[in-house]
N, C-alpha and C positions, 0 to 999 in steps of 0.2 A: 398497540397504536400504529396505524398505518403511517407511511411517510407523508409529510405535508409538503405540498408544492406551492411555490410563490411565483407571481408574475414578475419577470424581469424584462427590461427593454434591451434590445440589441443596439448598442451605441455606435458600433463600427464593425465592418467586415473587411478583413485583410486577406487577400489571396497570397498564400505563402509559396505554393507550388501548383502546378496544373492539377494535382490530386488532393490538395489540402488547403483549407481556409481557416483563419482564426476569427473568433467572434468575441468582441469586447462587450461586456454586459454592464448595464447601469442598475445599481441596487437602490431602491427607494430609501429615503432617509429613515423611515420608521423600521426598516429591516437591516440597517447597517450593522447593528450589534449582532444579530442572528447570523449574518453572513460573514462575520470575521473568520478568517481562515489562516492556516499555516501552509507554507510552501510545501508542495507535494500532495496536497489533498485534492479531492475531486468534487464535481457536482453531478447529481443525477437529474437528467432532464426527462420530462414526461411530454410526449408529443402525440398528437392525433394522427391516426392512420386508418382511413376508411372508417369502419365502425369501432375501431380499437383505440386504446391508449397504450402506447409503447414507451418503454423506459430505456435509456442509455446512460452510461456513466462516462464522463469526460474529465480528464485531469486538468487542473488549472495550471497554465503555463506562466501566469503572472506571479509577481512577488510582492507579498504584503509589506515586507520590510522597506520597499521602495515606494510604497503608496500607489502602486499600479492598479488600474481598474481590473476587476476580475476578467480573465480571458481564457477561453478554451480553444483548442485546435481540433478540427475534425478532418480526418483523412478518409477519402472514399474507400469503401469496401466493395469489391465486385458483387453486384446484385444486392448490395445492402439497402434496405428500405430507407433508413433514417440518414445514414451518412451522405448518400447521394442527394436526398431531398434537402438537407441542410446546405450543402454546397451549391445546389442549383437554385434554391428558392428563397432562402432566408436572407433578408436585407436589413440594413440599418433602419431603425424605427419599428421593426416588427417586435413581437414579444414572444418569450418562451416561458414555460413553467419549469422551475428548478427547485430542488430541495436544498437545504442548507449544506455547506461543505462538510464532508466527512473524509475519513481515511487515516491510516497510520503510517503511510510511506513518507515520513517526515524526519527532519534532523533531530537527533537526540540532544536536548539542551544541556545534558549532564556530561557530554563528551568533552574531554580535555581539549583546550585550544591548540595543543601541539600535535593532535592526532590527524594524520593525513586523511583526505577524503577522496575516494575513487568513485567516479560516476560512469556507468556503462549504459549507453542508449543505442537503440537501433530503430530506424524508421520513426514512426510517430511516438515511440517510447521516449523521445526527447521532451515531450510536453511536461511531465512532472519533473524530469531531470533538470531542465533549464531553470525551473522555479527553484529547485534545491541549490543549483549553482549560484544563482543570483542572491539567494538568501545567505548562503555561506560566505560569499564575497562581502556582502553588506553587514552581516552581523557577527562574523567570526574573523579570526586571523589564520585559519587553517590553509595549508597548501592543498591544491585541488588538481586532480588529473581527470580529464574527460576523454573517453573513447566513444566516438559517435560513428556508427556503421550505417551505410546506406547502399542501395544498388548502384547509384551513380550520383554525380554532382547535382544533377537536376532534381533529385529526390530529396535533397537536404531541406529540412524544415528549420527555420530560425538560424540558418547558416550565417547570415550577415551579423546577427546579434551575438552569436557565439564567437565569431572572429573578432568583433569589436571588444568583447569582454576579455578575450585573450590578449589583445593589443594593449588594453588599459591596465592589465595586471601581469606584466612580465615578471618571471621569476616566482610567481605564486600560482598561476593557472597554466597548466600544460594541456593543450587540446590536440587530439589525434583523430583526424578524419580517416575513415576506412571506406573505400569504394570497391564493391565486389567486381564491378566491370573492369577495373584496372588492376586491383590488387589480388583478385581471386577471393574466394570465401574466407571469412575470418577463421583463424585456427588458434589452438591453445597457445602456441608460442607467441602469437601477436599480443595476446593478453598478458601472458607471463612476463614478457619483456618490460612491461610497464610497472610491475609491482615492486613495492619497497615498504619497509616497516609494517609487514603484514601482521605482526603481533599486536599492533595498536591502532592501525588504520581502520576505517569503516568503508563499506562497499555497498553501493546502491545500483540496482540493475532493473532496467525496464525495456521491453521490446518483445519481438516474436518469440515463441517458445524455444525454437532451436537455438537462437542466439542466447537466451537466458540459460539454457542447459549447458551450453558451451562455457559461458563465463563462470557459472556455479561450479562446474567440474574442475575448471582451471584453478579456481580459488581453493577448492577442496584439496587438490593435489599439491598446492603451494603451502598447505598447512594453515590456511586461514580459519580461525575459529568460527563456527557456524553462527554464533551469536553476534558477529560483527557484519553479517551479510543481510541486507534488506532487499526484498524483491517486490515487484508489482507486475501482475499479469493483466494484459488487455484481452478481455473476452466480451462478446456481446450476448445478452440474454436471449433465450428462446422466446419468441413472441407467443402470446396466449393461444393463437390459432395453430401454433406449431409445437405445443407441449403435449407430450403423451406420458402421463403419469402411470405408475404401477400401483393402482389402488388395492389390488389383491395382495401384493407383497406387503403393503403397509398394514392392511387389516390383520395379517397373520403375526405381526410383531407383538411380543410381550412388552410390557412396560411397567415401571414402578409407579407408585402413587404420587411420588414427588422426586425432585432431583435437587442437587446442590449447585449453586452458581456463585463463584467468586467474582465480585464486582466492587470496584473502588476499595479494595483491601479488606472486604468483609465477605463472609460466606453466607449466602441467603438460601433458605429452603423454599423451593417453588413448587406448588401443586402442579401435577401433570394431568392434562386432559387428553385422553386418547384421540389421536387423529390430528392434534395440533402440533405445530413445530415448537421447539424449545424457545425460540424468540417470541412467538405468540403467547406462550404460557408466562414468560417473564414479563411481557407487557400487561397481561391480565393481573399480575401480582404487583403492578405499579413500578416495575423496574425498567430502566432504560439503558441496556447495554448498547454499545456502539453498533449502528446499522445504517444502511442507506438504501440500496436498490431493492432489497428483500427478494431478489431473484437468484441469488447464489453466484453473482458474477462480479461484484465489486470487492468482496472479501472483507468489508468493514466489520462484519460480525464474527470474525474468526475467534475461536476459543480452543483451549487445549483440553482434551478429554483426559482427566486424571484417573478416573475409575469408571467401569461400565463400558457399554457399547452403544454406538449410534448408527442410524441408517440415514444417509443423505440422499435426497431426491435428485440433486445435482451438485456438482462440486467443481465447476469449471474454473473457479478462481484459485483453486489449489493445485499444486503439483503432486505427483506421486510421492515425492519425498515428504511433502507436508502431511499427506494422509498417513504414510507409514509412521510418522512421528507423533500422530495423535491429534492433528489439527482438524477441527470441524467447523462448519458454518452453522451458526445458530438458526438462521432463517430457513435452512433446508434440512435440519436435523430432527429426527424423532428417536426416542429410545428404541434400541434393538433387542433388549432383553429386560427381564424383570429384576436384574441385579442392581445394587445401588449405583447411581450415576452422579458423578461430580465433574463439573467443568470449570475452567478458569478463564474468564473473559479478560482478566488483567494481563495474562501471561504471554499473549501472542501478538506480535505486530507483523508487518510485512517482511519478515526475515525468512531465510531459507530453512529455519528450523523451528520446531515448536518450543524448544527451550527458550527461556527468556533472559534477556540481558539483565533485567532487574533482579531475577533470581540469582544470576551469576554474581551480580554486585552484592546481593545479600550474603551469598556464601563468602565472598571476599571480605565483606565487613565483619562477618562472624569470625573468620580466621584472624583478621586484624585484631578484633577484640580479644580473642584467645591469646594472641601473641602479646598484647599489652598486659593482659592478666598474668601470663607466665613471667613476663619481665618484672612486673611489680612483686610477684611472689618470690622470684629469685632475689630481688633487691632486699626484700624483708629478711629472707634467710641469711643473706650475706651480712646484713647489719646485726642480726642476732649473733652470728658467729664472731663478728668483730667485738661485740660487747662481751 
């Protein structure tokens, strides 16, 4: 099933910086339920360009916990077809085509209220981060640290709103602005000096790749467990007139007759049709794993490859570490061998690792259960000895 797009009206345009504007969207009453979202998720827009229909993913900077209208921010990309057009041409009263919100870069509702929250943003990476910040302030009692890096003060998006939130939440929200023009490039010691309670805190990172790599490496060196790190990468899809596939390589791939897909806690057997992606085959079987752009750039359809091998047409939404740890994009993946193939769509979120916090929790639960059982067994033996 292809992504369905719905017409939304632009209710307001706010110029945030000379290079970035925000667009508030009005959702029709009959679509309000479909467009319910969680802080940190994104919309996929479909926009006409000459004879093409191009798609772009934009994070929602608004917070549903505060009842804010859905809002995205779009920063100009040099020579970018869509980002420049949106900033130059889109006005209040115009309409855009958008898919329903998707994405796993969200706060974990099972996290303890006492666990500190660290948010790392650079440039337009603030868009999902500020949504998470507002949600955490509104719906939890967690202490929050935000590091927001930019080239200079004029580049800061949502700077006034961030400063206001810090002033309204003293002692709970600590905000650190970093400007390359005055402080030099961000370094590991700048990040390391902010960290505390690394064994229980959670860490969310969004921004340009060099920034994200720096923060991820710093957390790794600080001993932060990879399952406590959430990441989201901003990449733009290759437009249809700029895609050059390797059909010969795909045609030479062996494939099994079916593959297994864990979805919603159950393993499903999915028939495989040669030449189709794993997501397409899942749709043909009536399954709906998370997905959005279907271009390999939003990462919504990430899954962990448990057994077997896959070939990905593109994987811009993944880091090299993600790929090394067995993360794949269902919308871009084809079987790469005839051996049994099993993937887990439940196991991966926008974390730095393919290992899953849920599986970590399951292991902890099992250990706790074993401990309780051992305690009960010991108690029974003691009682018998007393008798």
